[in-house]
N, C-alpha and C positions, 0 to 999 in steps of 0.2 A: 504494500500500500504506500509505503514511504517512497519507493522508487517512482511510482506514478506521479506523485506531486513534484518530485525533483525533475522528472521528464517534462512536465507541463511548465514548470518554472523556467527550464532551459529553453523551451519553445517560445516563451514570452519574452525572453531576453536575447534570443538569437537574432542576428541581423537579417533583414528581409531584402529582397530585390524589389525594384519599383513595380514589376509585373505582379508581385504577390500582394500588393496593397489593394484592399477592397474599397473602391470609391464609386461603386455603382449606386448612386443616389436617385437617379432619374425615375425608376419605376415607383419608388415610394412617393416622390414629389408629385408624379402624375396622379397617383391614387388620391393624394390629399387634395389636389386641385379638382379632380373629378368629384370627390365627395362634397366639396364646398360648392361647386357649381350646380349640383342637383337641386331642383325646385320641388320640394316635398310639401304637400298640402296637409298631411296628417301630422298632428303634433307628436304622437308617439314615434312616428317614423323620423321626425326631425331630431328628437332626443336620442334615438338609437344611432342615427347617422352622425350626430355630434360626438357621441361617445366613440364611435368608430374612427372618426377624424382625429380625436384626441389620442387614441391608441396609435394611429399612424404617425402622428407628430412625435410621440414618445419613441416610436420605433426609429424614426429618422434621427432623432437626437442620439439614440444609442449607436446608430450606424456612424454618425459624425464622431462620437467619442471613440469608437473602435478604430476609425480611420486615423484620428489624431494619434492614438497609441501606436498604430502600425507605422505611421510616418516618423515618429520619434525613434523607431528601431532601424530606420534606413541608415546605411553606412554613410558617413560624411555629413550628416544633417547638422552636426554640432559645429561645423566649420562656417566661418563668416565668408563674405564674398572675397575679401582680400586673401584669406588663407586658401580658398578654392582656386583663385587665379594663380597664386604662387605655386600650389601643387600642380596645376595644369601646366605651367611653364617648366617646372622640373621634369614632368613626364614627357613633355614635348622635346626638351633637350635630350633626354635619354633616348627617345625614339630616333632623333636625328643622328646621334652618335652610333646607335646600333645599326641604322641603315648605312651609314658611312663605312662601318666595319664590314658589314655584309658585302657591300660593293667592292671594298678593298680585297677581301678574300676571294670574291668571284673573279676579279681581274688577275689575281696572282696565282689562281689554281691552274694546274696543267690539265688540258683536255685529255680524256682517256680515249 
């Protein structure tokens, strides 16, 4: 039992990729708008629809909270713009040097 909680805690702290972040809010927003636009004449139907709409808004809020938590787990999210640009330049310089080395080795190799 203890291993299961450790495993879920590791999943909650493990970094995610951008593709793993669940930001599919449009279906819920669409349902909320649809429920608000309905013109109901019966008071009991209005109350029920109002409760359904409130549930959908709460569901949307939970989805926002989950997305925020997932975004905080993305690698590099804690870097500011200057740090990101500096890291980008470092990686660009490394790529340039590695390309130059590859070109140098290609030119110096004997054809078989």
